[in-house]
N, C-alpha and C positions, 0 to 999 in steps of 0.2 A: 638190485643195482650192483653192477660190477665196478667197484671203485678203482681197481687196477686198470681196467680197460678205459674208464673215464679219464684217468690221468694220462693214459697213453694217447687218447684222442686229442686232449688239450695240450699235449706237448708241442711246443713251438708257438703256441698262441700267446698274445700279450698277457701280462699278469692280471690286468683288469678283467680279462675274460673269466678267470677262475672265480673272482668275486661275483661276477654276474651269474655264473652257473650255480655257485653255492647259494646265492640269494634266491634264485629261481626255485631250487629244490627245497631249501630248508626254511624259507620265509614265505614264499608265494605258494608253495606246495603244488606246483604244476604237475600235471599228469602226462603231458607230452611236450617235447621240446619246442613244438610249433607255437606253444603258448607264450614262449619267451621271445618277444619280438625285438629285444635289445641285441640278440645274437644275429650274425649274418645268416641268411637263409641256407647257404651251403653248409655252414657248421651245424645248423639245426637239423638238416637232413642227415648229415653224417652221424650226429648224436642219436637221432631217432633210429637209425639203422643199426648202429653198433652198441649203443648203451640206452635202450628203450627204458622209459620210466614207468610203464604200465606194471601193475601188480595184480596177478591173477588170484582173486580171493572171493570167497563166499562169506556172507555174514549171517549170524544167528543172534537174535535179540531175546533177552529175558522178558518175562511178563511185565515186570515193573519198569522196564526201559532203563535201568541203572547199569546194566551190563550187556556188552556186545562181544561175542566171540567171532573171530575171523579165522577161517581155514584158508591158508595161503598155499598155493601150489607153486613150488620153486621151478627154476629152469630145467632141472633134471627130473621133474615130475614127483619128487619127494614132497611131502606135505607137512606143514607145521601149524600149530594153533597159537593164537595170541589173543589177548583180552583187553577190552577198554572198560574201565570202571568209572562211572560218573558219581561223584559223592554228593551228599545232600547240600553242601555249600557251593556246588558248581565246579569243583576241581575235577580234573580228568587224569586218571592214572592208567598207564599202559603196562600190562604184564607181558614181558617179552620172553621168547624162547631163545636158547643159545645153542641147541643141538637138535638134530632130527632124531627123535627117540631119546633114550638115555641108557647108559651102561650099568647103572647102579642097582636096578631091580629091587627097589624098596617095596616091601609087602603091601603098603597102603596106597601106592601111587599107580595110576593108570598108565602114565607115560612109561614107567619101568617095564610094563608088560610088552611094550613094543620092541624092546631091545634097542641097540644103538646102530644107527646107519652112518651118520657123519656129523662133523662140526658145521655150524653155520659160519659164513663169512661175516665180516663186519658190516658189509653192505646189506646182507640179508637180515641182520639184526636191526639195523637202522630202518630198513623198509617197513618193518612192523609198525614203527611209530609214524612214519610218513603216511602209511595207509590210513591210519586213524585220524591223523591231522587233516588229510584231504577230506575224509568223511565229515569231520567236525566243521570244517570250513564250508562245505556244501550244505550241511543240514542246520548248523547253528550260527554261522557267520564268523567273521574274522577275529572276533574277540574270544573265540573258543579254540584252544589247542591243548596239547598234552602239558600238564604241569609236573607230573611225577612219572618216573620210570622205575619199575622193579624187575630185576632179573629173577623171576620166580616161576617162569613158564617151563616148557619142556627142556630137559637136559640139565647138566651140572656145569654152571658157568666156569668154574675154575679148572675144568678139564678142557676148556676151550679158551684158556686165559688170554692169549695174545689178541685173538679176534674180538673177545669181549671188551678188553681194555681199549682197543682201537675204536670200537663202537662207542664206548663211554666217552672218549675224548671228542668224538663228533657230536654226541648228544649234548655234551657240556660246552662245547666251543661257542663263543659269542657269534661267530660267523656260521655256525652250524645250527643245531636246534636250540641252543642257548637255554638249556635247562640247568639250573644250579646244581652243583655237585651234591649238596645236602638233600636234594630232591631225587637222587638216584640211589637205589639200594641193590646190592648183590647178595643173593642167598646161596650159601654153599652147604653141602652135607658134611663138611669138615675136612676138605682136602688141605692137608697141612702145608704142602709146598705152595699152594695158591694163597693161603692165609699169610704165609711168610713174605711172599712177593708183594701182596696187597699192602702189607704194613709199610713198604718202602715207597709206595706211590705218592705222588705229590698232589693228589686229588682228595678232597674231603667227602668221598663217596661212602655211604653207609654200608656196614657189614652186618649180615644176618646169618645165623647158624641154624640149620634144620636139625633140631635136637631130638625131640619126640620120645626120648627115654633118658633117664639119668643114671642108668647102670649098664655096664657092657653086655651082660647076658641078654637083657631085653632089647637093648638097642641093636645088637648084632642080629637078633632074630628079625627085627623090623627093617633094619638097614644093614645089609651085608658089608657095606663100606667100613663099618665099625671094626671089622676084623683086621683091616689094613691100617686104619687110623683110629685106635681105641680112644675112649674118652679122655684118659689122663694125658696122652700126648697131644690130642687135639686142643684140650683146654689150656695146656701150656702155651701152644701157639697163639691162642686167642688172648691169653694174658699178656704175652709179648706184644701182640698187636695193640692192645690197650695202652701198655706202657710207652710204646713208640708214638702213638697217635693222639692219646688222650681223648679218644672218641668212644661213645657208647656202642655196645654191641647188643643186638636183639637176638634172643634165642626163641625160635619158633617151636611150639609144642602142640601137636595135634592131640585132641582129647578123644580117645578111642575107648568105648565102653568096656569095662572089665579087663582092659589090657594095660593101660598106663595111667589110670585115673584113681588108683587106690591111695589109702593113707600112706603106705610105704613109698609109693611113687612120689608123692609130694615131699616127703621127708628126704628122699634121695635127691630130689631137685633142689631143695633148699640148701642141702649140704654142698652142692657144687656152685651155687650162685653166690659166691663169696667175694665178689668185687662190686664196688659201688657203681661202676659203669655198666653192669650187666642188667638187662631187663628181660622178662619173659613175656611172650605174646601167645596167649592161649587161643587155639583155633579149633572150633567144633569140627570134628571129622566129617568130610563129605563122602558118602559111600561111592565106591568105584566098581561095584559088582561082585566083590568078594564077601567074606563072612563078617568082616569088621562092621561095627555099628557105632554111631556117634554117642558120646557121653550125654547123659541127660543134662538139662539146664541146671538142675539142683546140684549135680556132681561138679559141674564146671564152676558154679558159684562157690561151693565149699572149697574146691581146690584153689581157686583164686584168693579167697579170703585167708586160707592157710599161708599162702605165699606172702600176702600183704602183712599179716600179723608177725611173720618172721623177718620183716624188713626188706623183702625182695620186691623190687618194682615189677608190677604185673599189669598187663592190659588184656583185653579180650577182643579178638577180631571177629566181626560179624560177617557171616557168609553172604556172598553176592554171586549170583549167576549159577547157582547149583541146578536150576531147572533147565539149563542149556549145557550142562556138563562143563561149565567154565570156572567152577570154584577150585580151591586149592586141592591139588592132587588128581584132578579129573581130566586134565588135558591129555588126549590120546589120539587125536586126528581120526576118531572113530567115524566121523562123517565123510571120510574120504570116498567111501563108496557112493 
């Protein structure tokens, strides 16, 4: 969806037309403007021609039906992946991408192997949620729609800061998708400028940090961005964020066998988790075709218990969608062919 062109087409229309258009897109989840009979037919035809609502996508479902991955082909033929997670309590979370590819080249991430092509527009980010809301309406009925949005798909959100925040405001807007700010999370690899900007926002959106190692030597090996934004400087920015917002920060930690799951690693992690509003989310690594393997369940349990004994808040995220390459770190648009 081209939001700039949409506003251009609606320029000169009565103000109530904007509300009709917004409701049709974000509440009724129409797929074509002809479905919105409240609009004059001439305007519908113009909108269909200049700002079509169709989203070119293929869907791939997991065996247990709790996860669906969509491969979306953009107007310029670039492709991105987005994921719908259905939780046991019936909530629906959409994991959205913010870039085509990613420039950060993290060792454990399939997206990083694609390289970087371009940033997504706010409309292209919002389209990922609209696509799944249309799917839920069609397959499950009007009582089912996206409850949570996580910016944990392809790309680094804070390297596309303005478009991501424009999308967040549409997602949160009561006249938009109307998803509460506390049900929106943005994950960053530690872009300090972005963290500092985010601390000044007037939205209570959640911040997550992709950490994955608690010392610079290992983290720089896994995540080259650590060379530009080392742990000490990044953690000072996070501490400043907490002081300004009084909000909890989640640190994501992939558990990779023999790489970052040793006794020394957990001691290093405990040493930097020195704020009461910090929490660690342990994630069993999902293989992406390289030499890395996931930590055993026993190692993860031992690691988590060590954190808890030290007074560090810790949870474990259970994998969803790994059979369709939709789990954490696996998005790569590999199905493009």
